[in-house]
N, CA, C and O atoms as a GROMACS GRO file, in nm:
protein
  620
    1MET      N    1   0.084  -0.118   0.000
    1MET     CA    2   0.000   0.000   0.000
    1MET      C    3   0.089   0.124   0.000
    1MET      O    4   0.168   0.142   0.092
    2PRO      N    5   0.078   0.211  -0.100
    2PRO     CA    6   0.165   0.328  -0.105
    2PRO      C    7   0.131   0.429   0.004
    2PRO      O    8   0.017   0.440   0.050
    3GLY      N    9   0.235   0.501   0.045
    3GLY     CA   10   0.217   0.603   0.148
    3GLY      C   11   0.181   0.737   0.085
    3GLY      O   12   0.124   0.744  -0.024
    4ARG      N   13   0.216   0.842   0.157
    4ARG     CA   14   0.187   0.978   0.108
    4ARG      C   15   0.266   1.007  -0.020
    4ARG      O   16   0.379   0.961  -0.035
    5PRO      N   17   0.206   1.082  -0.112
    5PRO     CA   18   0.280   1.119  -0.233
    5PRO      C   19   0.394   1.215  -0.198
    5PRO      O   20   0.387   1.290  -0.101
    6TRP      N   21   0.497   1.211  -0.280
    6TRP     CA   22   0.613   1.298  -0.261
    6TRP      C   23   0.591   1.428  -0.337
    6TRP      O   24   0.545   1.428  -0.451
    7THR      N   25   0.625   1.539  -0.272
    7THR     CA   26   0.617   1.669  -0.340
    7THR      C   27   0.752   1.695  -0.408
    7THR      O   28   0.853   1.634  -0.374
    8ARG      N   29   0.751   1.785  -0.502
    8ARG     CA   30   0.875   1.822  -0.571
    8ARG      C   31   0.979   1.874  -0.472
    8ARG      O   32   1.097   1.840  -0.482
    9SER      N   33   0.936   1.958  -0.379
    9SER     CA   34   1.030   2.015  -0.282
    9SER      C   35   1.090   1.905  -0.192
    9SER      O   36   1.207   1.912  -0.155
   10GLN      N   37   1.010   1.803  -0.159
   10GLN     CA   38   1.062   1.692  -0.078
   10GLN      C   39   1.166   1.612  -0.157
   10GLN      O   40   1.267   1.569  -0.102
   11LEU      N   41   1.140   1.592  -0.285
   11LEU     CA   42   1.235   1.518  -0.368
   11LEU      C   43   1.367   1.594  -0.380
   11LEU      O   44   1.475   1.536  -0.375
   12LEU      N   45   1.356   1.726  -0.398
   12LEU     CA   46   1.478   1.808  -0.407
   12LEU      C   47   1.555   1.805  -0.275
   12LEU      O   48   1.678   1.796  -0.274
   13GLU      N   49   1.482   1.812  -0.164
   13GLU     CA   50   1.546   1.806  -0.033
   13GLU      C   51   1.609   1.668  -0.010
   13GLU      O   52   1.718   1.658   0.046
   14LEU      N   53   1.541   1.564  -0.054
   14LEU     CA   54   1.596   1.428  -0.044
   14LEU      C   55   1.728   1.419  -0.117
   14LEU      O   56   1.826   1.368  -0.063
   15ARG      N   57   1.732   1.469  -0.240
   15ARG     CA   58   1.856   1.466  -0.319
   15ARG      C   59   1.967   1.546  -0.250
   15ARG      O   60   2.082   1.501  -0.242
   16ARG      N   61   1.932   1.664  -0.199
   16ARG     CA   62   2.032   1.750  -0.134
   16ARG      C   63   2.090   1.680  -0.011
   16ARG      O   64   2.211   1.677   0.007
   17LEU      N   65   2.004   1.626   0.073
   17LEU     CA   66   2.050   1.559   0.194
   17LEU      C   67   2.132   1.434   0.160
   17LEU      O   68   2.232   1.406   0.226
   18HIS      N   69   2.089   1.361   0.059
   18HIS     CA   70   2.163   1.242   0.016
   18HIS      C   71   2.302   1.282  -0.032
   18HIS      O   72   2.401   1.218   0.004
   19ASP      N   73   2.309   1.388  -0.113
   19ASP     CA   74   2.439   1.434  -0.165
   19ASP      C   75   2.530   1.484  -0.054
   19ASP      O   76   2.653   1.480  -0.067
   20GLU      N   77   2.471   1.531   0.055
   20GLU     CA   78   2.551   1.575   0.170
   20GLU      C   79   2.604   1.456   0.250
   20GLU      O   80   2.686   1.473   0.340
   21GLY      N   81   2.557   1.336   0.216
   21GLY     CA   82   2.605   1.216   0.285
   21GLY      C   83   2.525   1.178   0.408
   21GLY      O   84   2.572   1.098   0.489
   22LYS      N   85   2.406   1.233   0.422
   22LYS     CA   86   2.322   1.200   0.537
   22LYS      C   87   2.273   1.055   0.526
   22LYS      O   88   2.260   1.001   0.416
   23THR      N   89   2.247   0.994   0.640
   23THR     CA   90   2.197   0.856   0.641
   23THR      C   91   2.047   0.857   0.610
   23THR      O   92   1.982   0.961   0.614
   24ALA      N   93   1.993   0.739   0.580
   24ALA     CA   94   1.850   0.727   0.553
   24ALA      C   95   1.769   0.768   0.677
   24ALA      O   96   1.663   0.830   0.665
   25ARG      N   97   1.820   0.734   0.793
   25ARG     CA   98   1.751   0.771   0.917
   25ARG      C   99   1.747   0.923   0.934
   25ARG      O  100   1.642   0.978   0.968
   26GLN      N  101   1.860   0.989   0.911
   26GLN     CA  102   1.866   1.135   0.924
   26GLN      C  103   1.773   1.204   0.823
   26GLN      O  104   1.705   1.300   0.856
   27ILE      N  105   1.772   1.153   0.702
   27ILE     CA  106   1.685   1.211   0.598
   27ILE      C  107   1.539   1.186   0.634
   27ILE      O  108   1.455   1.275   0.618
   28GLY      N  109   1.509   1.066   0.683
   28GLY     CA  110   1.373   1.034   0.725
   28GLY      C  111   1.322   1.128   0.832
   28GLY      O  112   1.208   1.174   0.827
   29LEU      N  113   1.406   1.158   0.931
   29LEU     CA  114   1.367   1.251   1.037
   29LEU      C  115   1.343   1.391   0.981
   29LEU      O  116   1.248   1.459   1.020
   30ALA      N  117   1.428   1.433   0.889
   30ALA     CA  118   1.416   1.567   0.831
   30ALA      C  119   1.291   1.581   0.745
   30ALA      O  120   1.230   1.688   0.740
   31LEU      N  121   1.252   1.473   0.678
   31LEU     CA  122   1.138   1.478   0.586
   31LEU      C  123   1.011   1.416   0.644
   31LEU      O  124   0.909   1.408   0.576
   32ASN      N  125   1.019   1.371   0.769
   32ASN     CA  126   0.906   1.306   0.834
   32ASN      C  127   0.859   1.185   0.753
   32ASN      O  128   0.740   1.170   0.724
   33ARG      N  129   0.956   1.100   0.717
   33ARG     CA  130   0.929   0.977   0.641
   33ARG      C  131   0.999   0.862   0.709
   33ARG      O  132   1.091   0.882   0.789
   34THR      N  133   0.957   0.741   0.678
   34THR     CA  134   1.022   0.623   0.735
   34THR      C  135   1.153   0.596   0.661
   34THR      O  136   1.172   0.642   0.548
   35VAL      N  137   1.241   0.521   0.725
   35VAL     CA  138   1.367   0.482   0.663
   35VAL      C  139   1.338   0.401   0.536
   35VAL      O  140   1.405   0.417   0.434
   36PHE      N  141   1.237   0.313   0.544
   36PHE     CA  142   1.200   0.233   0.428
   36PHE      C  143   1.157   0.322   0.312
   36PHE      O  144   1.196   0.299   0.197
   37ALA      N  145   1.077   0.426   0.341
   37ALA     CA  146   1.032   0.518   0.235
   37ALA      C  147   1.151   0.590   0.173
   37ALA      O  148   1.156   0.609   0.051
   38ILE      N  149   1.246   0.630   0.256
   38ILE     CA  150   1.365   0.701   0.205
   38ILE      C  151   1.446   0.608   0.116
   38ILE      O  152   1.484   0.646   0.005
   39ARG      N  153   1.473   0.489   0.164
   39ARG     CA  154   1.554   0.394   0.084
   39ARG      C  155   1.484   0.358  -0.047
   39ARG      O  156   1.549   0.347  -0.151
   40THR      N  157   1.353   0.338  -0.042
   40THR     CA  158   1.278   0.303  -0.163
   40THR      C  159   1.282   0.416  -0.264
   40THR      O  160   1.307   0.393  -0.383
   41ARG      N  161   1.257   0.539  -0.218
   41ARG     CA  162   1.258   0.653  -0.311
   41ARG      C  163   1.398   0.675  -0.367
   41ARG      O  164   1.412   0.706  -0.486
   42CYS      N  165   1.500   0.661  -0.285
   42CYS     CA  166   1.638   0.675  -0.334
   42CYS      C  167   1.668   0.571  -0.442
   42CYS      O  168   1.730   0.602  -0.543
   43ARG      N  169   1.625   0.448  -0.419
   43ARG     CA  170   1.644   0.343  -0.519
   43ARG      C  171   1.572   0.380  -0.648
   43ARG      O  172   1.629   0.365  -0.757
   44ASP      N  173   1.448   0.429  -0.638
   44ASP     CA  174   1.370   0.468  -0.755
   44ASP      C  175   1.436   0.582  -0.832
   44ASP      O  176   1.426   0.588  -0.955
   45LEU      N  177   1.504   0.670  -0.761
   45LEU     CA  178   1.571   0.784  -0.823
   45LEU      C  179   1.712   0.751  -0.870
   45LEU      O  180   1.780   0.835  -0.930
   46GLY      N  181   1.757   0.628  -0.843
   46GLY     CA  182   1.892   0.589  -0.885
   46GLY      C  183   2.000   0.640  -0.792
   46GLY      O  184   2.118   0.640  -0.829
   47LEU      N  185   1.963   0.683  -0.673
   47LEU     CA  186   2.062   0.731  -0.575
   47LEU      C  187   2.114   0.611  -0.498
   47LEU      O  188   2.038   0.523  -0.459
   48ARG      N  189   2.243   0.608  -0.477
   48ARG     CA  190   2.305   0.496  -0.407
   48ARG      C  191   2.363   0.543  -0.275
   48ARG      O  192   2.402   0.659  -0.259
   49TRP      N  193   2.367   0.451  -0.180
   49TRP     CA  194   2.428   0.480  -0.051
   49TRP      C  195   2.574   0.441  -0.058
   49TRP      O  196   2.609   0.336  -0.113
   50PHE      N  197   2.660   0.524  -0.003
   50PHE     CA  198   2.803   0.503  -0.012
   50PHE      C  199   2.861   0.476   0.126
   50PHE      O  200   2.812   0.525   0.227
   51VAL      N  201   2.966   0.396   0.126
   51VAL     CA  202   3.039   0.371   0.249
   51VAL      C  203   3.116   0.498   0.283
   51VAL      O  204   3.169   0.564   0.194
   52ALA      N  205   3.122   0.530   0.411
   52ALA     CA  206   3.191   0.652   0.452
   52ALA      C  207   3.337   0.649   0.407
   52ALA      O  208   3.402   0.545   0.411
   53VAL      N  209   3.385   0.763   0.363
   53VAL     CA  210   3.523   0.776   0.318
   53VAL      C  211   3.598   0.857   0.423
   53VAL      O  212   3.553   0.965   0.463
   54THR      N  213   3.712   0.805   0.467
   54THR     CA  214   3.789   0.876   0.568
   54THR      C  215   3.855   0.999   0.507
   54THR      O  216   3.865   1.012   0.385
   55VAL      N  217   3.899   1.088   0.594
   55VAL     CA  218   3.966   1.210   0.549
   55VAL      C  219   4.093   1.174   0.472
   55VAL      O  220   4.126   1.238   0.372
   56GLU      N  221   4.164   1.071   0.519
   56GLU     CA  222   4.287   1.028   0.452
   56GLU      C  223   4.257   0.973   0.313
   56GLU      O  224   4.328   1.004   0.217
   57GLU      N  225   4.150   0.892   0.302
   57GLU     CA  226   4.112   0.838   0.172
   57GLU      C  227   4.070   0.948   0.076
   57GLU      O  228   4.106   0.947  -0.042
   58ARG      N  229   3.994   1.043   0.127
   58ARG     CA  230   3.950   1.156   0.045
   58ARG      C  231   4.071   1.232  -0.010
   58ARG      O  232   4.074   1.267  -0.128
   59ALA      N  233   4.169   1.257   0.075
   59ALA     CA  234   4.291   1.328   0.033
   59ALA      C  235   4.366   1.246  -0.071
   59ALA      O  236   4.418   1.301  -0.168
   60GLN      N  237   4.372   1.114  -0.051
   60GLN     CA  238   4.441   1.027  -0.146
   60GLN      C  239   4.370   1.026  -0.281
   60GLN      O  240   4.435   1.030  -0.385
   61ILE      N  241   4.238   1.020  -0.279
   61ILE     CA  242   4.161   1.022  -0.404
   61ILE      C  243   4.186   1.152  -0.479
   61ILE      O  244   4.210   1.151  -0.599
   62GLU      N  245   4.180   1.264  -0.408
   62GLU     CA  246   4.200   1.395  -0.471
   62GLU      C  247   4.342   1.409  -0.524
   62GLU      O  248   4.364   1.468  -0.630
   63GLU      N  249   4.440   1.356  -0.450
   63GLU     CA  250   4.580   1.362  -0.492
   63GLU      C  251   4.602   1.281  -0.620
   63GLU      O  252   4.667   1.328  -0.714
   64LEU      N  253   4.548   1.161  -0.624
   64LEU     CA  254   4.562   1.077  -0.743
   64LEU      C  255   4.493   1.140  -0.863
   64LEU      O  256   4.545   1.137  -0.975
   65HIS      N  257   4.376   1.198  -0.840
   65HIS     CA  258   4.303   1.262  -0.950
   65HIS      C  259   4.381   1.382  -1.004
   65HIS      O  260   4.388   1.404  -1.125
   66ALA      N  261   4.439   1.460  -0.912
   66ALA     CA  262   4.519   1.576  -0.954
   66ALA      C  263   4.642   1.533  -1.033
   66ALA      O  264   4.691   1.608  -1.118
   67ALA      N  265   4.691   1.412  -1.006
   67ALA     CA  266   4.808   1.360  -1.078
   67ALA      C  267   4.769   1.302  -1.214
   67ALA      O  268   4.855   1.256  -1.289
   68GLY      N  269   4.638   1.306  -1.246
   68GLY     CA  270   4.594   1.260  -1.378
   68GLY      C  271   4.549   1.115  -1.383
   68GLY      O  272   4.527   1.062  -1.492
   69VAL      N  273   4.534   1.050  -1.268
   69VAL     CA  274   4.488   0.912  -1.264
   69VAL      C  275   4.336   0.912  -1.285
   69VAL      O  276   4.265   0.991  -1.224
   70ARG      N  277   4.289   0.823  -1.372
   70ARG     CA  278   4.146   0.817  -1.401
   70ARG      C  279   4.068   0.766  -1.281
   70ARG      O  280   4.120   0.690  -1.199
   71ASP      N  281   3.943   0.809  -1.270
   71ASP     CA  282   3.858   0.770  -1.158
   71ASP      C  283   3.843   0.618  -1.148
   71ASP      O  284   3.838   0.564  -1.037
   72ILE      N  285   3.835   0.550  -1.260
   72ILE     CA  286   3.822   0.405  -1.260
   72ILE      C  287   3.947   0.340  -1.200
   72ILE      O  288   3.937   0.244  -1.123
   73ASP      N  289   4.064   0.393  -1.236
   73ASP     CA  290   4.189   0.339  -1.183
   73ASP      C  291   4.206   0.369  -1.034
   73ASP      O  292   4.259   0.287  -0.959
   74ILE      N  293   4.161   0.488  -0.991
   74ILE     CA  294   4.167   0.523  -0.849
   74ILE      C  295   4.083   0.424  -0.769
   74ILE      O  296   4.126   0.372  -0.666
   75ALA      N  297   3.962   0.398  -0.818
   75ALA     CA  298   3.872   0.304  -0.749
   75ALA      C  299   3.937   0.166  -0.738
   75ALA      O  300   3.928   0.102  -0.633
   76SER      N  301   4.001   0.122  -0.844
   76SER     CA  302   4.066  -0.009  -0.844
   76SER      C  303   4.180  -0.013  -0.744
   76SER      O  304   4.194  -0.109  -0.668
   77GLN      N  305   4.263   0.092  -0.743
   77GLN     CA  306   4.377   0.096  -0.651
   77GLN      C  307   4.334   0.097  -0.505
   77GLN      O  308   4.397   0.033  -0.420
   78LEU      N  309   4.225   0.169  -0.476
   78LEU     CA  310   4.182   0.184  -0.337
   78LEU      C  311   4.074   0.084  -0.296
   78LEU      O  312   4.022   0.089  -0.184
   79HIS      N  313   4.041  -0.008  -0.388
   79HIS     CA  314   3.939  -0.109  -0.362
   79HIS      C  315   3.806  -0.044  -0.320
   79HIS      O  316   3.744  -0.083  -0.221
   80ARG      N  317   3.766   0.055  -0.398
   80ARG     CA  318   3.641   0.128  -0.375
   80ARG      C  319   3.555   0.119  -0.499
   80ARG      O  320   3.604   0.088  -0.608
   81ALA      N  321   3.427   0.146  -0.483
   81ALA     CA  322   3.337   0.153  -0.598
   81ALA      C  323   3.368   0.280  -0.677
   81ALA      O  324   3.402   0.383  -0.619
   82VAL      N  325   3.356   0.271  -0.808
   82VAL     CA  326   3.382   0.387  -0.894
   82VAL      C  327   3.286   0.501  -0.856
   82VAL      O  328   3.327   0.618  -0.856
   83ASP      N  329   3.161   0.468  -0.825
   83ASP     CA  330   3.064   0.571  -0.788
   83ASP      C  331   3.106   0.646  -0.662
   83ASP      O  332   3.083   0.766  -0.650
   84THR      N  333   3.169   0.576  -0.568
   84THR     CA  334   3.216   0.642  -0.446
   84THR      C  335   3.327   0.741  -0.479
   84THR      O  336   3.327   0.853  -0.428
   85VAL      N  337   3.420   0.700  -0.563
   85VAL     CA  338   3.530   0.789  -0.603
   85VAL      C  339   3.474   0.910  -0.676
   85VAL      O  340   3.516   1.023  -0.650
   86ARG      N  341   3.381   0.887  -0.767
   86ARG     CA  342   3.321   0.998  -0.843
   86ARG      C  343   3.246   1.094  -0.751
   86ARG      O  344   3.249   1.215  -0.773
   87LYS      N  345   3.181   1.041  -0.650
   87LYS     CA  346   3.109   1.127  -0.556
   87LYS      C  347   3.208   1.216  -0.480
   87LYS      O  348   3.183   1.335  -0.462
   88VAL      N  349   3.319   1.158  -0.436
   88VAL     CA  350   3.422   1.236  -0.364
   88VAL      C  351   3.475   1.347  -0.455
   88VAL      O  352   3.499   1.459  -0.409
   89LEU      N  353   3.493   1.315  -0.583
   89LEU     CA  354   3.548   1.412  -0.678
   89LEU      C  355   3.442   1.508  -0.732
   89LEU      O  356   3.476   1.606  -0.800
   90GLY      N  357   3.316   1.481  -0.702
   90GLY     CA  358   3.209   1.567  -0.753
   90GLY      C  359   3.182   1.547  -0.900
   90GLY      O  360   3.136   1.639  -0.968
   91ILE      N  361   3.209   1.426  -0.950
   91ILE     CA  362   3.187   1.397  -1.092
   91ILE      C  363   3.048   1.338  -1.107
   91ILE      O  364   3.016   1.237  -1.045
   92HIS      N  365   2.966   1.402  -1.189
   92HIS     CA  366   2.830   1.354  -1.215
   92HIS      C  367   2.822   1.319  -1.362
   92HIS      O  368   2.836   1.406  -1.448
   93LEU      N  369   2.799   1.192  -1.391
   93LEU     CA  370   2.799   1.147  -1.530
   93LEU      C  371   2.659   1.134  -1.589
   93LEU      O  372   2.642   1.087  -1.702
   94ALA      N  373   2.560   1.177  -1.514
   94ALA     CA  374   2.423   1.159  -1.562
   94ALA      C  375   2.390   1.248  -1.681
   94ALA      O  376   2.299   1.217  -1.757
   95VAL      N  377   2.464   1.357  -1.699
   95VAL     CA  378   2.433   1.450  -1.806
   95VAL      C  379   2.494   1.398  -1.936
   95VAL      O  380   2.616   1.378  -1.945
   96LYS      N  381   2.410   1.375  -2.034
   96LYS     CA  382   2.457   1.328  -2.163
   96LYS      C  383   2.442   1.441  -2.264
   96LYS      O  384   2.340   1.510  -2.269
   97LYS      N  385   2.544   1.457  -2.345
   97LYS     CA  386   2.541   1.560  -2.447
   97LYS      C  387   2.481   1.499  -2.574
   97LYS      O  388   2.536   1.403  -2.627
   98PRO      N  389   2.369   1.554  -2.624
   98PRO     CA  390   2.309   1.497  -2.744
   98PRO      C  391   2.399   1.515  -2.867
   98PRO      O  392   2.474   1.612  -2.877
   99TRP      N  393   2.390   1.420  -2.958
   99TRP     CA  394   2.469   1.426  -3.081
   99TRP      C  395   2.397   1.515  -3.182
   99TRP      O  396   2.276   1.506  -3.200
  100THR      N  397   2.474   1.601  -3.249
  100THR     CA  398   2.419   1.681  -3.356
  100THR      C  399   2.441   1.607  -3.488
  100THR      O  400   2.518   1.511  -3.495
  101VAL      N  401   2.372   1.652  -3.592
  101VAL     CA  402   2.388   1.592  -3.725
  101VAL      C  403   2.532   1.611  -3.772
  101VAL      O  404   2.592   1.519  -3.828
  102ALA      N  405   2.588   1.730  -3.747
  102ALA     CA  406   2.725   1.759  -3.788
  102ALA      C  407   2.825   1.666  -3.718
  102ALA      O  408   2.921   1.620  -3.779
  103GLU      N  409   2.802   1.640  -3.590
  103GLU     CA  410   2.891   1.550  -3.516
  103GLU      C  411   2.882   1.407  -3.568
  103GLU      O  412   2.983   1.338  -3.580
  104THR      N  413   2.763   1.364  -3.600
  104THR     CA  414   2.745   1.229  -3.654
  104THR      C  415   2.817   1.216  -3.788
  104THR      O  416   2.882   1.114  -3.815
  105ARG      N  417   2.805   1.318  -3.872
  105ARG     CA  418   2.875   1.316  -4.002
  105ARG      C  419   3.026   1.313  -3.983
  105ARG      O  420   3.098   1.241  -4.052
  106ARG      N  421   3.073   1.393  -3.886
  106ARG     CA  422   3.217   1.395  -3.858
  106ARG      C  423   3.264   1.259  -3.808
  106ARG      O  424   3.371   1.212  -3.847
  107LEU      N  425   3.185   1.196  -3.722
  107LEU     CA  426   3.217   1.063  -3.671
  107LEU      C  427   3.233   0.965  -3.787
  107LEU      O  428   3.329   0.889  -3.791
  108TYR      N  429   3.139   0.966  -3.881
  108TYR     CA  430   3.145   0.877  -3.998
  108TYR      C  431   3.268   0.908  -4.084
  108TYR      O  432   3.335   0.817  -4.133
  109ARG      N  433   3.295   1.036  -4.103
  109ARG     CA  434   3.411   1.075  -4.184
  109ARG      C  435   3.541   1.026  -4.120
  109ARG      O  436   3.629   0.974  -4.189
  110LEU      N  437   3.553   1.044  -3.989
  110LEU     CA  438   3.674   1.001  -3.920
  110LEU      C  439   3.689   0.848  -3.923
  110LEU      O  440   3.801   0.798  -3.933
  111ARG      N  441   3.579   0.776  -3.914
  111ARG     CA  442   3.586   0.629  -3.925
  111ARG      C  443   3.631   0.587  -4.065
  111ARG      O  444   3.711   0.495  -4.080
  112ARG      N  445   3.579   0.656  -4.167
  112ARG     CA  446   3.621   0.625  -4.305
  112ARG      C  447   3.769   0.653  -4.325
  112ARG      O  448   3.835   0.586  -4.405
  113GLU      N  449   3.822   0.751  -4.251
  113GLU     CA  450   3.965   0.784  -4.259
  113GLU      C  451   4.051   0.684  -4.182
  113GLU      O  452   4.174   0.692  -4.186
  114GLY      N  453   3.988   0.592  -4.112
  114GLY     CA  454   4.062   0.487  -4.042
  114GLY      C  455   4.097   0.519  -3.898
  114GLY      O  456   4.178   0.449  -3.837
  115LYS      N  457   4.038   0.623  -3.843
  115LYS     CA  458   4.067   0.659  -3.703
  115LYS      C  459   4.001   0.557  -3.609
  115LYS      O  460   3.897   0.500  -3.640
  116THR      N  461   4.065   0.536  -3.494
  116THR     CA  462   4.009   0.446  -3.393
  116THR      C  463   3.910   0.525  -3.307
  116THR      O  464   3.910   0.648  -3.307
  117TYR      N  465   3.828   0.453  -3.233
  117TYR     CA  466   3.730   0.521  -3.148
  117TYR      C  467   3.796   0.606  -3.039
  117TYR      O  468   3.747   0.716  -3.012
  118PRO      N  469   3.905   0.561  -2.974
  118PRO     CA  470   3.971   0.649  -2.878
  118PRO      C  471   4.023   0.777  -2.942
  118PRO      O  472   4.016   0.885  -2.883
  119GLU      N  473   4.077   0.766  -3.064
  119GLU     CA  474   4.124   0.886  -3.134
  119GLU      C  475   4.008   0.980  -3.166
  119GLU      O  476   4.018   1.101  -3.147
  120ILE      N  477   3.899   0.922  -3.214
  120ILE     CA  478   3.781   1.003  -3.246
  120ILE      C  479   3.726   1.069  -3.120
  120ILE      O  480   3.690   1.187  -3.122
  121GLY      N  481   3.722   0.993  -3.011
  121GLY     CA  482   3.672   1.047  -2.885
  121GLY      C  483   3.750   1.169  -2.842
  121GLY      O  484   3.692   1.269  -2.798
  122LYS      N  485   3.883   1.162  -2.853
  122LYS     CA  486   3.966   1.277  -2.814
  122LYS      C  487   3.942   1.396  -2.905
  122LYS      O  488   3.933   1.510  -2.858
  123LEU      N  489   3.930   1.371  -3.035
  123LEU     CA  490   3.907   1.479  -3.130
  123LEU      C  491   3.771   1.546  -3.110
  123LEU      O  492   3.756   1.667  -3.131
  124MET      N  493   3.673   1.467  -3.068
  124MET     CA  494   3.537   1.519  -3.058
  124MET      C  495   3.495   1.554  -2.916
  124MET      O  496   3.384   1.604  -2.895
  125GLY      N  497   3.582   1.530  -2.819
  125GLY     CA  498   3.548   1.561  -2.681
  125GLY      C  499   3.442   1.466  -2.625
  125GLY      O  500   3.356   1.506  -2.546
  126ARG      N  501   3.449   1.340  -2.668
  126ARG     CA  502   3.352   1.238  -2.625
  126ARG      C  503   3.431   1.115  -2.580
  126ARG      O  504   3.549   1.101  -2.609
  127SER      N  505   3.363   1.028  -2.508
  127SER     CA  506   3.429   0.905  -2.467
  127SER      C  507   3.432   0.809  -2.586
  127SER      O  508   3.346   0.816  -2.673
  128PRO      N  509   3.531   0.720  -2.591
  128PRO     CA  510   3.534   0.621  -2.698
  128PRO      C  511   3.405   0.539  -2.701
  128PRO      O  512   3.354   0.506  -2.808
  129HIS      N  513   3.353   0.506  -2.583
  129HIS     CA  514   3.230   0.428  -2.575
  129HIS      C  515   3.112   0.503  -2.640
  129HIS      O  516   3.032   0.443  -2.711
  130ALA      N  517   3.103   0.634  -2.614
  130ALA     CA  518   2.995   0.714  -2.673
  130ALA      C  519   3.005   0.712  -2.825
  130ALA      O  520   2.903   0.705  -2.894
  131CYS      N  521   3.127   0.718  -2.876
  131CYS     CA  522   3.147   0.715  -3.022
  131CYS      C  523   3.106   0.580  -3.081
  131CYS      O  524   3.041   0.574  -3.185
  132VAL      N  525   3.144   0.472  -3.015
  132VAL     CA  526   3.107   0.338  -3.061
  132VAL      C  527   2.956   0.324  -3.064
  132VAL      O  528   2.898   0.280  -3.163
  133MET      N  529   2.893   0.363  -2.954
  133MET     CA  530   2.748   0.346  -2.944
  133MET      C  531   2.675   0.430  -3.048
  133MET      O  532   2.577   0.384  -3.106
  134ARG      N  533   2.720   0.553  -3.071
  134ARG     CA  534   2.655   0.637  -3.172
  134ARG      C  535   2.669   0.574  -3.310
  134ARG      O  536   2.573   0.570  -3.387
  135TYR      N  537   2.789   0.525  -3.340
  135TYR     CA  538   2.814   0.465  -3.471
  135TYR      C  539   2.727   0.340  -3.491
  135TYR      O  540   2.662   0.325  -3.594
  136VAL      N  541   2.727   0.252  -3.392
  136VAL     CA  542   2.652   0.126  -3.402
  136VAL      C  543   2.502   0.153  -3.410
  136VAL      O  544   2.433   0.097  -3.496
  137ASN      N  545   2.452   0.239  -3.322
  137ASN     CA  546   2.308   0.267  -3.321
  137ASN      C  547   2.265   0.339  -3.448
  137ASN      O  548   2.157   0.313  -3.500
  138PHE      N  549   2.347   0.430  -3.497
  138PHE     CA  550   2.311   0.502  -3.618
  138PHE      C  551   2.315   0.409  -3.738
  138PHE      O  552   2.236   0.424  -3.831
  139GLU      N  553   2.408   0.313  -3.738
  139GLU     CA  554   2.414   0.214  -3.847
  139GLU      C  555   2.285   0.132  -3.851
  139GLU      O  556   2.231   0.106  -3.958
  140LYS      N  557   2.235   0.093  -3.733
  140LYS     CA  558   2.110   0.017  -3.727
  140LYS      C  559   1.995   0.099  -3.786
  140LYS      O  560   1.915   0.048  -3.864
  141ILE      N  561   1.989   0.226  -3.748
  141ILE     CA  562   1.884   0.314  -3.800
  141ILE      C  563   1.897   0.329  -3.951
  141ILE      O  564   1.798   0.322  -4.024
  142ARG      N  565   2.020   0.350  -3.998
  142ARG     CA  566   2.044   0.369  -4.141
  142ARG      C  567   2.002   0.246  -4.220
  142ARG      O  568   1.938   0.258  -4.325
  143LYS      N  569   2.037   0.127  -4.172
  143LYS     CA  570   2.002   0.003  -4.242
  143LYS      C  571   1.850  -0.018  -4.242
  143LYS      O  572   1.794  -0.066  -4.341
  144LYS      N  573   1.786   0.016  -4.133
  144LYS     CA  574   1.640   0.000  -4.126
  144LYS      C  575   1.573   0.095  -4.226
  144LYS      O  576   1.480   0.055  -4.296
  145ARG      N  577   1.619   0.219  -4.233
  145ARG     CA  578   1.562   0.315  -4.328
  145ARG      C  579   1.581   0.267  -4.472
  145ARG      O  580   1.491   0.278  -4.556
  146GLU      N  581   1.700   0.215  -4.498
  146GLU     CA  582   1.731   0.165  -4.632
  146GLU      C  583   1.637   0.049  -4.669
  146GLU      O  584   1.586   0.044  -4.781
  147ALA      N  585   1.615  -0.043  -4.576
  147ALA     CA  586   1.524  -0.156  -4.601
  147ALA      C  587   1.381  -0.107  -4.622
  147ALA      O  588   1.310  -0.160  -4.708
  148ASP      N  589   1.340  -0.006  -4.545
  148ASP     CA  590   1.205   0.049  -4.562
  148ASP      C  591   1.189   0.113  -4.700
  148ASP      O  592   1.085   0.098  -4.764
  149ARG      N  593   1.292   0.185  -4.746
  149ARG     CA  594   1.289   0.248  -4.879
  149ARG      C  595   1.275   0.143  -4.989
  149ARG      O  596   1.197   0.161  -5.083
  150LYS      N  597   1.351   0.035  -4.977
  150LYS     CA  598   1.345  -0.071  -5.078
  150LYS      C  599   1.209  -0.138  -5.078
  150LYS      O  600   1.153  -0.168  -5.184
  151ARG      N  601   1.154  -0.160  -4.958
  151ARG     CA  602   1.023  -0.223  -4.949
  151ARG      C  603   0.916  -0.133  -5.011
  151ARG      O  604   0.827  -0.182  -5.081
  152ARG      N  605   0.922  -0.002  -4.986
  152ARG     CA  606   0.826   0.091  -5.045
  152ARG      C  607   0.841   0.101  -5.196
  152ARG      O  608   0.742   0.117  -5.267
  153ALA      N  609   0.965   0.091  -5.244
  153ALA     CA  610   0.990   0.098  -5.390
  153ALA      C  611   0.929  -0.023  -5.460
  153ALA      O  612   0.880  -0.010  -5.572
  154ARG      N  613   0.931  -0.139  -5.396
  154ARG     CA  614   0.874  -0.260  -5.455
  154ARG      C  615   0.720  -0.257  -5.451
  154ARG      O  616   0.655  -0.318  -5.536
  155ALA      N  617   0.665  -0.188  -5.356
  155ALA     CA  618   0.517  -0.188  -5.339
  155ALA      C  619   0.447  -0.100  -5.439
  155ALA      O  620   0.324  -0.090  -5.438
   0.00000   0.00000   0.00000
């Protein structure tokens, strides 16, 4: 049986308190909600609970990052979750930059020139994975459109 509906201001406050590192119990007291309600809503919003990071670990993470070590490698070295390291560094990866038509054309041109995805990613300011996924997904769309055109031409 669902409880009280969440207001927009409560959801914003939940996110703020979660980002501050408050526990589910502390957030529940602040929002007059049960711990179960807080944990459930956080799960629904994709918010994760992190293990506390000591001051020494935080300094080590920041030092390694300043030295140019990638967040994934820092997590591996310190035996931590990548999300925990990213939270300490304030890195939020949820924002995705949409592809423009010009960028897609450039991606295709660079692939025809024989560039690798890591090279293309650096040139375009995108991750190699983003370039691969755009190329593969756009190829699927292109092939489907081509098949539709042929089918309509025969009809």
